[in-house]
Phi, psi and omega in degrees: 000136180225146176287142180232153178286155177212159189305323185277352183298139182227011182200154175240123176267135183236132177222149179300139177061024177224157176292150172299144185239104175290133181221159163263125183235132175223183177294338185261330186199168176230125185240134175234164180233137186233149178239130179265145174286170178301314180299319179295322178296316179295316179300317178297320179300314184275323181276326179072017179232152179218128179265144176240123177249129180239126180298131180296146178208194182296333177223160176266111181285147172291140182226160178203150171258137173225102186260009187268316184205164177294132178288351182274349181295329182265358182279145179290000000 
């Protein structure tokens, strides 16, 4: 799985030993977009699980996966 750029991204998050992460960042949330390889899609289909790793920092941010639609479709 790799992070990918998208039209609404307005910031790049950088961490040691991790890929640069293009995000849309506002006061309320940070959104990223990811692309799965063919093998990862098949594995997800059969295993039904997805792991989320969040780089440690001063606080643990709330996180969520939304794989159904772009969160930008409902924005004004």
